[in-house]
Every structure is written in structure tokens, then in C-alpha cells.
C-alpha positions as CSV (number, residue, x, y, z in Angstrom):
1,X,7.9,-18.9,-18.7
2,X,10.4,-17.1,-16.4
3,X,7.5,-16.0,-14.1
4,X,6.3,-19.6,-13.9
5,X,9.8,-20.8,-13.0
6,X,10.2,-18.2,-10.3
7,X,12.9,-16.3,-12.2
8,X,10.7,-13.2,-12.8
9,X,9.0,-11.3,-10.0
10,X,6.7,-8.3,-9.9
11,X,5.8,-6.2,-7.0
12,X,5.5,-2.7,-5.5
13,X,8.2,-0.6,-3.9
14,X,7.6,-2.1,-0.5
15,X,8.0,-5.7,-1.8
16,X,11.2,-4.8,-3.5
17,X,12.6,-3.2,-0.3
18,X,11.7,-6.3,1.7
19,X,13.1,-8.6,-1.0
20,X,16.4,-6.7,-0.9
21,X,16.6,-6.3,2.9
22,X,15.8,-9.9,3.5
23,X,18.5,-11.1,1.1
24,X,15.9,-12.2,-1.5
25,X,14.2,-14.4,1.1
26,X,10.8,-12.7,1.3
27,X,8.7,-11.7,-1.7
28,X,5.8,-10.1,0.2
29,X,3.6,-7.1,0.3
30,X,0.7,-6.0,2.6
31,X,-3.0,-5.6,1.9
32,X,-2.7,-1.8,1.5
33,X,0.0,-1.9,-1.2
34,X,-1.5,-4.9,-3.0
35,X,-4.8,-3.0,-3.2
36,X,-3.1,-0.1,-5.1
37,X,-2.1,-2.4,-7.9
38,X,-5.8,-2.7,-8.8
39,X,-5.1,-6.5,-9.3
40,X,-6.1,-7.3,-5.7
41,X,-9.6,-8.1,-4.6
42,X,-10.1,-6.0,-1.5
43,X,-13.1,-8.0,-0.4
44,X,-11.6,-11.5,-0.7
45,X,-8.1,-10.4,0.2
46,X,-6.6,-12.3,-2.7
47,X,-5.1,-11.5,-6.1
48,X,-8.0,-11.2,-8.6
49,X,-7.6,-14.2,-10.9
50,X,-10.0,-12.7,-13.5
51,X,-8.0,-9.5,-13.7
52,X,-4.7,-11.3,-13.8
53,X,-6.0,-13.4,-16.7
54,X,-7.2,-10.3,-18.6
55,X,-3.8,-8.6,-18.0
56,X,-1.9,-11.8,-18.6
57,X,0.0,-11.5,-15.3
58,X,1.0,-14.8,-13.8
59,X,0.1,-15.0,-10.1
60,X,3.3,-16.8,-9.5
61,X,5.3,-13.6,-10.1
62,X,3.3,-11.6,-7.6
63,X,4.3,-11.2,-3.9
64,X,2.5,-13.0,-1.2
65,X,0.0,-10.7,0.5
66,X,0.1,-10.4,4.3
67,X,-1.5,-8.2,7.0
68,X,0.1,-4.8,7.6
69,X,1.8,-5.8,10.9
70,X,3.6,-9.0,11.7
71,X,7.2,-10.2,11.5
72,X,7.7,-11.1,7.8
73,X,11.4,-11.7,7.7
74,X,14.7,-10.5,9.1
75,X,17.3,-8.4,7.4
76,X,20.5,-10.0,6.3
77,X,23.3,-9.2,8.7
78,X,25.4,-7.1,6.2
79,X,22.7,-4.4,6.1
80,X,22.7,-3.5,9.8
81,X,26.2,-3.9,11.3
82,X,26.0,-7.7,11.6
83,X,22.4,-7.6,13.1
84,X,19.4,-9.5,11.8
85,X,16.7,-6.9,12.3
86,X,13.0,-8.0,12.1
87,X,11.0,-6.6,9.2
88,X,7.7,-6.2,10.9
89,X,5.4,-3.7,9.3
90,X,4.4,-2.5,5.9
91,X,1.7,0.0,4.8
92,X,1.0,2.3,1.8
93,X,1.9,6.0,2.4
94,X,-1.6,7.4,2.9
95,X,-2.7,4.3,4.9
96,X,0.3,4.7,7.1
97,X,-0.6,8.3,7.7
98,X,-4.1,7.3,8.7
99,X,-2.8,4.8,11.1
100,X,0.0,7.1,12.4
101,X,-2.6,9.8,13.1
102,X,-4.5,7.3,15.3
103,X,-7.5,7.1,13.1
104,X,-8.4,3.7,14.4
105,X,-12.2,4.1,14.7
106,X,-14.9,4.2,12.1
107,X,-15.5,7.8,11.1
108,X,-12.0,9.0,12.0
109,X,-10.5,11.2,9.2
110,X,-7.1,12.6,8.4
111,X,-5.8,15.0,5.8
112,X,-2.3,15.1,4.4
113,X,-1.0,18.1,2.6
114,X,2.1,18.1,0.4
115,X,2.6,18.0,-3.4
116,X,-0.9,16.5,-3.3
117,X,-3.7,16.6,-0.8
118,X,-5.2,13.4,0.5
119,X,-8.1,12.8,2.8
120,X,-8.9,9.3,4.2
121,X,-11.8,8.3,6.4
122,X,-11.8,5.0,8.3
123,X,-15.0,3.1,7.4
124,X,-14.3,0.3,9.8
125,X,-14.8,-3.3,8.6
126,X,-17.2,-2.2,5.9
127,X,-16.0,-1.4,2.4
128,X,-18.2,1.6,1.6
129,X,-18.9,2.4,-2.0
130,X,-18.7,6.1,-2.7
131,X,-21.3,7.9,-4.8
132,X,-19.0,10.8,-5.1
133,X,-15.9,9.4,-6.9
134,X,-13.9,8.6,-3.7
135,X,-11.7,5.5,-3.8
136,X,-12.7,2.6,-1.6
137,X,-9.4,1.2,-0.2
138,X,-7.9,-0.9,2.6
139,X,-6.9,1.2,5.5
140,X,-4.8,-1.5,7.2
141,X,-4.9,-5.1,8.0
142,X,-4.1,-6.7,11.4
143,X,-4.5,-10.4,12.3
144,X,-5.9,-11.2,8.8
145,X,-8.8,-8.7,9.3
146,X,-9.0,-5.4,7.5
147,X,-10.4,-1.9,8.1
148,X,-11.4,-0.1,5.0
149,X,-11.3,3.6,4.1
150,X,-12.6,6.1,1.6
151,X,-9.9,8.3,0.0
152,X,-10.2,11.6,-1.8
153,X,-7.1,12.8,-3.7
154,X,-6.1,16.2,-5.2
155,X,-2.8,15.4,-6.9
156,X,-1.6,19.0,-7.5
157,X,-2.7,20.9,-4.4
158,X,0.8,21.8,-3.1
159,X,2.4,21.9,-6.6
160,X,-0.3,24.3,-7.8
161,X,0.5,26.7,-5.0
162,X,4.2,26.4,-5.9
163,X,3.4,27.1,-9.5
164,X,1.4,30.2,-8.5
165,X,4.4,31.4,-6.4
166,X,7.3,30.4,-8.6
167,X,5.8,30.4,-12.1
168,X,3.4,33.3,-12.0
169,X,4.8,35.1,-9.0
170,X,1.2,35.7,-7.8
171,X,1.8,34.8,-4.1
């Protein structure tokens, strides 16, 4: 009931940040973050009504999904010394790394090493289905068009090295 009345919202970290920075004016996310909820259809670029029904999540509580780059809102003036700063870009962490490392063309690949290890390959405008267990995801969206990526993740690569060093004193 609260969701249907607009009194209850659900989103990702980015949607919460935009919500707070905009003074509760913009409840939005981008394609990359929406796709990570697994409730977003990456082919139709819409919330998946069938999954929402199964999970009993009212669409009215979800953020509006936008491209990764446009002016979404402005900050309220008390956040930035009296200035209304445009909020103009959102992307998931690995997708932002792919974009930030200039992997704009089909076949471009990046690796990120930290606590985990993450490899993304830009597959262009085609959502390639992996036969090897890689995740098909949205790389970024600009002007209501998306580029897709394949992602491989090792969630304990850096932390395993740290455990070998600190826990077992092997390295």
C-alpha cells in the first residue's frame, strides 16, 4: 500500500545518492545499475513485469531507469556551498571502469584487480550469451541506446592473496 502511494521506494546505492543529493526530487537509476537488480530486462530496457509479479515488488516503488549520461537533476544548494550542481552521470562500478578505460569498441576488454578480480569485454550493441558462465550485462547506455558486455568475476582474488599473506604467512 505504501509503495502504491509513493511513500515507500526501493533502489540501489546510486538511486539513493541521487535521491538525497537532489533533495528527494529524483528517484532514478541508470541501465547498468538497474540491470544488477536482476529485475530489469536488459533487452527491452524496462523493469521486468513478470519478475516483479513473482517477487511481489510493485513497479511504483522502483526508480525510473535512464541512460548512463544525461543531466538527471541538480543538487540542492545546501550540499555544495549554495550551488546547484548538475547530477549528470551514473554507472555501476565495473561498467564505469570499462568506460573509464576507454573500452568503447566491440572487443575491447578491461581487468580490474582489488578484493575481487573483474574482467569485462564490450560486445557492442549485441547482448552475447555466454556458454562459459559469464554474465551478460549492460556496459553503458547513451542516448537511449546501450552497449553490452560479458563479465567474468572472481570475488576473492585479492582477498585470497591477503589471506595467504596475513593468515598463513606464506607470502
